[in-house]
N, C-alpha and C positions, 0 to 999 in steps of 0.2 A: 504494500499500499504505501502511496505517496505520501511525504511530508509537505503540508502547505504553510504557507508563512503569511500571516495577515499583519497589518499596522491598523492602528486605531486613527480615527482623522481628529480627536481631541487630544488625547494624552500623548500621541506619537509612541505609545507602547506597540512592542512588535511581541506577537503570538503563533506558536508554530502549534500545528494539529496534524495528528496523523488521521486521514480520512479515506475513503473508498471514492473511487470515481465517482459513484452513483449517491453519495451522501451529499447534502445541501451546503453551502459555503457559510460560513461562520457570519453573523451579522452583526452583533453585538459585544462590545468589549467586556471580558470578565471584570476589569477593574475599575471602569469609569461609568459604563454603560454607552458609550460613543459606539458611532459607526466604525464597523471594521471594513477593510479594504484588502484584497489579495494582492501579495507583492511578488512580482514575475521577476525572477534573477536568471543567471546565466547555469547551466547545466555541465555538470562535468560529464564526460564520456570516456569510457573505458572499451578499449578496442582488445577483445579476447578471442581466440580460436583461430582457424586458419581463413583466408581469403581477405585479410584487410591490409597486406603488404605486398608492395611491387614484385617481390620475387614468387608470391602463392599464385599469381594468374599465370604463371608461364608453365611450359610443358615440363618434360622428364629431363632435357637436357640440362648439364651443370652450369650454374651461372658463372664459375671461375674455372681457368683450365687446371686440369691436375698436373700437379708439380712432380717433377723427377728427383731422386734422391740427389743429395749434392755428393762430390766425389770424397768429402771429409767425412761424410757418414758411411761407416761401415756395417752394411747390413749382411755380408757374408755371401751375397749371391750377386752375379754378375747381372747386369741388364742385356736383355736380349735385345737385338739390331730391331728397327722398326721395319714392318713388310714394306714391298716396294708398291707405290702406287702406281695403278694403270696409268694415269694420268701424268706420269713424269714427263719433266722438260727435256729430259736427255735420254733418247732410248738405250737399251742395252745392246752390246755391241754384239753383231752376229760374227762367227767364224768366216774370216774371209778366204777365199781361193786364191786371190793373187797375194804375192810376198809384198809386205810392206817396204817401202825405200829405205835404205840403211841411212842413218843420222849422218849428215855432212860433218867434217871437221870443222870445229871453231877456227875461225881465222884470229890469230893473234895481231893484235893492234899496239904499236908502239906510238906512245907519246912523248914529244919532246916540248922541254920548257924553255 
């Protein structure tokens, strides 16, 4: 049940009353017999449960990328290489039937100052 606050128009005394929604409003001040009026104030809101936060409406994809263990951390297991992607920028070389040219010897350059 909600708590309502009333203020007397004559003595300015404030009175709180716990009432049902269906109960009639108080009209007479219990102290001086003056007219009471409801006082409206801000209501505190508490968000509980899921569905109120930005990340609650997203799908099952993680919001942060998974981190890999740092080299300084010794986990006892070696990380496995990532599987090759089918859309990689460099295709895997296929065995060539023609022999590759031999590297040419580097030319020696001399500088004089």
